[in-house]
N, C-alpha and C positions, 0 to 999 in steps of 0.2 A: 451034618458034615463041613460047612464053612467055617462055623465058629471053629471046627477044631483044628481046620488048615489056617486060619488065620493066627490064631495061638501059638500052632508049631513055629510057624514064620517069624511069629515075633520072639520065641524063646531063640531060634536060630540066630537072629539078628544080635538078641543079646548075648550067646554063646563068642558071634564073630567077632562083638565090641571089645569083650571081654579079653579075647586071644589077641586083640590087636594092641591094648592097652597093657598086658604083660608083655607083648614083645616090644614094646616102649619104655616099660621101667626101665630096663638098664641102662638104658640113653638117657632118659629123664635123669635120673640119680647121677651119671657121670659128669651131667651137663650143673647139676646141683651143686656136687662136691666143685667143680672145675669153680663154678660163683662164688661158692665158699673162700676157696685157696686164694681166690683174687681176692676178694673182699680183705683177707687176714694180711694178705701181701701188703694192701695200700695203708690199712688202718696202723699195722704193728708201726710203721717210721712214727706217726701221729703219736699213737699212744708211747710210745716211748719220749718224744717230745713233751709232750704235756705232764709224764712221770716226773722225767727228769728237772720239770722246773718247781715241781714242791719241793725239790731235797735238799739235803745239806749240801756245802765245796765237796764233801771228801766224798760221799754213797756216789757223786755222779760219776767218778771214773774205775768205780768196780765193778769187775766181771765174772761171775756172768752179773748182768743190771739188775738190779732190784728196781720192782716194779712197782712194787706198792710203799711210797718216801714213809720214812719212820725216824723223826717226825716228820709231820705237816707243814712246812714251812711257804704259810701264805705271803710272807709281806714280801716273798722275791716279786709280787707281782709290785707291790708299790716299789721298790728299786727299780722299775723299769721304769718307770718316770722322773726317778730323780739321779740316778746316773749320769741318764744320757737324756738328750730332749726330745722323749718319744714322743708326746703329745703333741708337740711342733711335726715332725714328720706323719704321723699319722693324718694332720691337716694341710701338710702340702700336698701327699695324696690323694686327699680325696678332692682337693680345689684341681689339680694337676691331671688325673683321670674322669672326673667330674666333667669337663670343660674338653677332655677330649674326646668321648665317647660321644656325647653330646653335637660335636660336632661330626664323629666320625658316623653316628647316625643319620642324622640328617643330610649331609653331604651327597653318603653312599645311598641311601633311599630315593633319592630327588635323581642321581646319575642310573639308578637300577631302572626307575620309573621310567626314564628316559630309552635306556635300550629294551625295555620291554614294550612300550608305547608306540614311540614314534617311529615313523618310515620314513627312512633319507639312505642316500647312494653311501655303502661303506660301511654301512652299521654294525654288519656281522666281523667284517673285517678289524674295524675298531675295539670291536669286546676283544677277537680272542688277541689282541693286541694287546693290551687290558689285563688279559687272563694270561698273557705273555710273562709279564713283572712278577708275576708271584714267584718264577723260578728265580729271582735274582734273590741270592741271600741277601743278611740287612749289613751284612759284613761289608760286602761290594761296594753297597751305596756311600759308606761312612764317610771314609774321604773327603768326599765331595760335597757331600752334605755340610760337615763339618767346616772347609773353605765359604761356603755357600753362609752358611749362618756369622759364621765371624766375620767376613764383610758387609753384612743386615747389622753387626751389633752386638747380637741374636744369644752369644756364647755366656754361660753365667746366667741367664735367665731362662725362663720356665714355656719360653716363645717358641723352639724349637721342640717341645714338649707337648704341645697344646697347637700349633700352627695346620703343618702336618696333614692331622687326623681333619680339617676341616675342609679337605680338598678330596674327599673318599678313602676309602681303601678299597682293592679289589676284590678278598676275598668276601667282603662286608656287599659290594655290589655281586659279586655273582650271586650270593646266598639271595640276595632281595631280586634281584630280575627273577629268578628260577619260579620261586614264589610269586612274581606280579602276573607270570605268565599264564598262570593257574587260573588265574580271574577272566571270568567270559568277556568277551569284547560289545558285546550285547549291551554292559551296563555301562560301556562309555557312548556308545550309539545313544543307550536313553537320555545318558545326562548331556550329549550334547544338543540333542533336539531339546531339551531345556534352560538351553543356554551356558553350561559352564565351558569353561575353556581348559586347557592343559592343569594348569596353578589347581582350577578347583579341583578337577577328576583326580591331581596326585593328594591332594590336601584332604577331602570331604569324603573320598571313595577308596582310593586305594591305601592310605596311611591305615583308616579305622580296622578295611578288611587284614591288612599286613601282620597286625599287633604282634599273631605270636610269632612271627618269622621274625619281627623288631626287638623283640624279646630277646631272642636266641642271640641273634647280631649283637644286641649291645650287653648282656653276659659274658659272652665270650669277649667281646669291646674293654670292659670291664676290669674280666681277668689278665686278661695281656698288660693293658697301663697298669693294672695294681702294681704286676709280679715285674716289670721290667726294669732294666739293671743297666744295661749297655748304655743306650741314652741318656739317663741322667746322671751314670757315673761320666759320660764324657762331656755332658755340657753345662756340668755344675760345677761349682769349685770351693760355696762357701757353705759351710753347715747348717747356716740357717734356710736354704733352701733344698734341703737334701729331703728325699721321698725316703719312703721307710724301706725298701730294698738294699738303696744305698747306704740311709744311716746303720743300717744293721751290719753291714760288711764295715764302716766308719769304727763301728763299739768294736768288732770280734777283731780288727787289727789296735786300735787302740789299750785295749787290754791285756795281749799279747796273749788269746785263746783263755783267757782265766774269767772266771762268771762265767761259769758255762751253764747252772740254772740260771742267773738272769739272761743270760744269751737265750735260750730254749724258751723262758719266759716273755720274752721278746719278739721271738716268731711266733707262739701261740698268738701272742696279742695281734699281731699282723697278718695272720692267715683266719683272726675268727671274723672277722668283715665278711671276706669270701664264702666261707663257710655258711653264715647266717643269713647272705643273698643266696645262696644255692639251694636250701632249704625253702626259702620265699617265693624265688622265683622260680622251681623246676616245673611248674602246672604249664608257663609260658614255655617252657624247653621244652617238654612232651609233645604241647599243641602244636607248635613250629617244625616237630621234627615229624611228627605224623599224618599235622592238616596239608591237606591237599585240593586245593580248590574253592570253593563258596561254601560255606554251608547249606 
């Protein structure tokens, strides 16, 4: 009798689970359709750019657009490096973005660790003041920054694009501080008993534990610095110092919007490193979002 009761209860549980699944099925389908539509919305411009980069000049202006080029013109990607110094622009961007990101990660992690672990008077008020600077648009401080860098003699150099980021950025400090707060204070106490100082706690304990969060901050900083257009446009005036974003705009204005396939090929070359970076570092990105506290 008891076995029959158990079997009956299991059947009822399976029936309830099946009914719940059926009720949720329309919502799951709706979310899947919405996600697919959003993916298509983001992929179509990139697909058009890639397709246009392989077309003849006349096919680039055909409407409705021709998605499969006929014939496929691979030589356009060779023209990218001959019509304009795209290789030089990429090298400049790698140098500027790499140094800026390195400084941003090191300085922001140190400042964030100080806000998270040090206890001093006015710490929270100072942190709120730091976050308040996020509300200032970049263009509000553009003129004072330009005047300062001109007085320092930094105009038409890479210094205005690199040096300010060695003094941390508010968003990176906020993200890293929130992660450092999840690390148990008992780890600090144990390290201090062994004679560790503040820098030892930061370098040997906090940074290794914060690798996922640092990876997220680094990826965000790389994308921002790689795509930065306003600051290089303002501070750089000689073409041999241009970054890739300003170089693309210079090519567009010099050619009077002609050579559209070459322009699209240049844009593909410019965005390709970021795509590779995302797929290579998405593990850190996912861990940085989902991981909280110690393993």
